[in-house]
N, C-alpha and C positions, 0 to 999 in steps of 0.2 A: 726705110732702113731695112735691107733685106735680111733674111734669115739664112743661116748656113749650118753645115755640120761641123765636125771637128776635124782639124788637120794637125799633123805633127811634123816636126822637122828634126833631122839629125838623130842623136843617140836615144831613140825612144822605141817602145814596142810598136806593134802594128796599130794602124788607125782604129781597128776594132777595139783593141784594148783601151785606147785613149778616148773612146766614146764617152761623153759626159753621162749617158744613161748608166754606165757602169758605176758611176759615183753615187747613184741613188741608193737609198737604204736597202741593204742586201737582204736576200732571203737566207736564213741560216743554213749552212751546209753541214749535213751530218756525215758521219764517218763512212757511209757506204758509197758516197759520191766519188767520181773520178775514175780514170782508167788504170791507175796504179797508186802505190802508196805515196809517191811524190805529189800526184794530183790531189789526193785526199788531204795531205798535209797543207798544201798551198791553199786549197779551197777552205779548209777549216780556219787557217790563219786569216784569210781574207774575211771570212764571216765574223770572226771575233773582232778584228780591227774595224770592220765596217760598223758594227754595233757600237763600239766605243766612239768612233768618229762621229756618228750621227746622234748618239745619246749624251755625249759630253762627260758623264761620270756614271759608270755602270758597275754594279757589284759582281763579284764572281758568281754569286748565286743566280743573278739575273742572266748572266751569260750562259750558265748551265741550263737554265730553263728555256731560253730562247733558241739555243743551238741544238738542244736535245743530246748534247755530248755529256759524258760523265765528268764528275768533278776533277778527277786526276788528269784527264785529257785537257780540260779547260785550263787547269793550273799549268800544265806543260806548255800550252799554246801562249798563255799570258807571259810566262817566263821567257819564251823565245821572242815575243814582241817587245818585252822590256829590254832584252839583250840587243835587239835591233834599234833600240831607242825610238820606238814608235809609240809606246804607251808608258805611262808611269803607274805605279801601284802604291797605294797607301792604305793604312788602317782607317776605318770610319771614325769620325770624331764623336758621334753619338749613335746610339741604336736602342730600339725598344724591343728587339726580338730576343727570345730566350736562346741561350747558348752562345757559342763563339761567334762574334760578328764577322760578316763576309768582307774581305778586302775590297776596296773600291779601285776600279781601273779607269784611268783618265787618258785622254790624248796627250802625247808627249809635248812638253813645252819647248822641245828642241827642234823637232822636225817642222820645217816651214816651206812655203812656196812664195815666189814673187808673183804679183798680179799687175797687169798693165792694161789700161783702158785709154786709148787715144780718142780725142773728140775735137770738135771744131775750134774750141777755145782753150783747151788744156790737155795735158797728159797726166793721168793719175796713176801713181805707182803705189802698190800696197805690199806689206809683208804680212802673211797670213799663216797661222798655225793650224795643225790638224784640229778638227772640231769646229772649223769656221771662225776661229778667233782672230780678229784683226789686231795685230801688234802695232803696226805703224801704217799711216797713210800720208802720202805726199802728193799734193796737187800742184803741178807746174803749169801756171797760166802762160799762154802763148799770145803774142800780139797779132798773129795771123793764123790761118789754117796751117797746121804743121805738115810738112812733107814727111815721107817715110824716113828719109835720112835724118831729119830733125828729130823724129820720134826715137830713132835708135840712139842718137847722140844724147838726148835728154835722159833716156833710161840708163844708158851707160854711165853718165855722169852721176846720177842719183845712186846707182848701185856701187860705183866706185867710192862715193862718200860713205856708204854703209859697209864697205868691205871689211873693215876691222871688226865691227860688231857681228857681222855675219860669220866670219871665220872663228871668232872667239866663242860665240854663244849658240850658233844654230847649225843644223844640217839642212841645206837648201836643195830641194829635190828637182826644181825646175821653175819655169816661168809660164804662167797662163796669160794668154792674150785675148782680150775681149774686143772685137773689131766691129764698128758700126757699118757693116757691109758684108759682101759675099766672100767667104773663105772656102777655097777648094779643099774638099775632104782628103784628097790623096796626098798632097804635098805642102799644104799650108800657105800656098800663094793667095794673096788677097786679090781676088779677081776684079772686084769693083766696090768702091766706097763712093757713091755719087756725091755726097755732101763734102767729103774730104778731097775729092778729085783724084783718087788713086785708081790705077788700072794695072792689073797683072804685076803686082809688087811682091817680091819674095821677103816680106817683112819677118816672117818666122826665122828663116835662114839667116837673115842679116842680124837679127837680135842674138841668135845663137852664136854666130861667128864673133860678135862683139863682146859677149859676156861669158861665153863658155859653158852655158847651162842648156839643157834640152828645153825647147820651146814648143808649146801646144797652143793652137789658135782656133777660135770659133767666133761665130757671130755673137754680138753682145746679148741679143735677146735669147739665144740658145743657152748661154751660160746663166742668164737671169732665171730662166724657168728651172734649170737644174738647182740653182741655189735656193729658190723658193720652195722647191719640192723637198729638199733635204732639211733645210733649217728654218723655213718661213711659213707662209700661209698655206702652202700646198703640201705640208709634211704628210707623207704617206698616201697622198691622193694618186690614183693610177691614171686618171684621165683629166688633164687640165691644159689650159691655154694661158700663156703669159703674154700680155700686150703692153709694150712700154713706149712712152713718149719722151723724147729727149732732144738734144740739140741737133742731132742728125736725122730727125724724123721719127717714124714709128716702126718698130720691129716686133716680131712675134716669135714665140717659141711654143712648141706643142709637144706634150707628152701623151701618148696613146697606149693604153694597156701597159703602163709602166716603162715604156721605151720612148726615147727622144725621136721624134719624126725627123728624118734627115733628107731623104730623097737620094737619087742615084749619084749625084755629085756633091751632096751636102748643102743644097740650096733651098730645101723645102721650107715652107712657112712664111712666105713673103706677105704677111698680113697687112703691112703698110700700103700695099698696092691692091687692096680690096676696093672694088667699085662702090662708092657711096653717093656719088652725085653725077648723073649722066650729063648735066649741064655745067659741070665744073671746069676748072682750069686744067691745062695740059701739064702732066707730071713729067719729071725728068726721064721716066721710063718710057715715055711716048704715049701712054694711055691718058684718058681724060677722067677727072673726078676721083682720083685715088684718095684713100683715107688720109695719107700723110700730106696731101696738098690741101685738104679741107679742114683738117684738125692739126694745127701747127702751134709751135711755141711762140713765134714772133708776134702774131696778133695779140696774144695774151700779155706778153711783155709790154707791148705798146699801150694797151688799154690800162695796164696797171702803172704806167709811167716809169717802167724800168728800162734801162739801157740794155742793148743786146749782150753786153759783157756781164750783165747781172743775172744770168740765167739760173745760177744756183740759188737765187732768192725767190724764184718764181712761185714755187709751191707754198712757201710760207706767206708770201704776199697775197696769193689767191685765197688761201684759207682765212687770212686776216680780213680781206675785203668782204667775205661772207660771214664774218662773226655775227653780224646782225643782218639776216637775210632780207629784212624789210627796208634796209637802208643802203642797198648796193647801188653804186653809181651806174646810171643807165648805160654808159659806154662799155663798162665791164660786163654787165648783164647781157648785153646784146651779143658780145663775142662768145661768152660762155654758153648761152642758149643755142647759138648756131653750132658750136663745136659739140655740145652734148647731143644735138639732133643727129649729126653725122656719125658720132661714136655709137649711138644707138643702132644705126643701120649696120655698121660693121659688126656689132655684137650679135645682131640677128643672124648675119651670115655665118659668123663663127660658130654659134650654137647649132644652127641647122647643119653645117658641114661636118663638124667634129664631135658633136654630142658630148661635150665635156661635163664633168661633175663640177668643175670650178673654173672660173675665169678670173685671173689675177691681173689687176691694172697697176702699172708702175710709172714712175716719173710724173710728169704733169697730168697724165691720164688718171693716175691715182688720186691726185688732188681734185680733179674734176669730179670724180666719182664720190669723193668724200663730202663735197659741198652739196651734192644733189643725188644721194643714193636712190631716192624714190624715182628720179628720172631714168636712171639706169635700169632699175628693176621693172619699171613700167614698159620701157622699150622692149626688153626681152619678153616680158609676159604677154604683150599685146601683138608683137610682130613675128617672133620666132614660132616655128611649127609646134603644134601640140605633140608631145612625145619628147623631142630633144629639149624643150624648154622646161619640162616638168621637174627635173631634179637638178637643175643647174643653179649655182650661186655665183655672185660676183663680189669680189673683195679687193681691197687695196693691198698692194705688196707690203709685206711685213718688215723686210730688211732695209727699206729706205736706201740711203746713199751707200750702204755697205753691200748692196746686192751684187753689183757687177764685179767688185773686187773679190768677194767671197766666191762667186761663180767662176771667175777666171782662175782662181787658185785651185778649184776642183779639177780643172783640166790637168794641172800638173800633178795633183794628188792621185788621179784616177789609176795610173799604172801601178802605183804603190799599194793602193787599196785592193787592186785585183791580184797582186802578187807581192805581199809584204817583204819577202826575202830579197826581192829585186832591189830594195833600197841600197843594199851594199854595192851592187854593180853601178847603180846610178851615181852614188856619191864618189865612187872610185873613178868615174869618168870613162 
């Protein structure tokens, strides 16, 4: 499952503004920044909104401390964000501090984004609020691998069914699309999704034309690493790698020095195609022994006695099988041992090449790591180079099944987080 950068379609800012790295926890911007007063105002609004978005509920006093701005300036910025319906302000319910309690600023319950994740066996659509709050999730199971046209039809039908609710209660700023494949950074074209069989498909533009909202697209592992860094196990970590195992193979997302690694066309980070077995089988990419050909969901499903359509039960079934490690069925242990061995090779390569502080494993890879954390740690400690291995940790993704929906929504929120006042133009169409 290849890694990609971000792409946008239609009525959106530039691709640079829509970069998921822009949605990572911001550095507070003080009043001296910017080329003119408008820049200063925009940057300070973005800093305050970003802190509320990532913090969930932040007092005015906290915003004052973290931005370095004075109280009156913070108060004016909060008032503007309230007027834009991006944050809500309330008095604290309890306080132990002496004096007047500081009002609490929270992400608005009204501003939302739609998130879409097409897969081999389903299309998942989510409604997500600022702060990463999932309001609604709809999984539409498909009887076959969906075509691009079928994905557009499914999403259109779901959104049409939600239209009255959206119009009455929410301000919808856009659609984020998490694709299990290559997405071209410049125009949102899905260049290749090997497992879905898509090539050069303008899915972003098709969705925008059908629904009438700006669409932002990226590889699913890219949005996964962004979500984990903002709200999950990688919160605040500047150098991390996210590796996910799902129905469409294995994908990777890389954050280096606080920035999402994208590459010239947005295709960087194809960690599923790391060589782990020189005597392995031929991958769809043409190489031999890629990680995603040696570590796959299907053998695990078969060993656990699950049908291919029961992939959403894999992680729970795997953990249940290892509830008593001394009584694991031999056929399950054999598959798990083999996959852990090759995953260890991939982690060695990742640690040596990227020198991350943290490696986050998601999907069925997260379940594998949870049942045998000592195997993962041993593989890195004994095979990765001294130096890169010294300060790295490996953890399971914290957001679980919410991860891709939250991450996809961040694509749509990113332009608003970068320039909060632009929400009026976006909503006006």
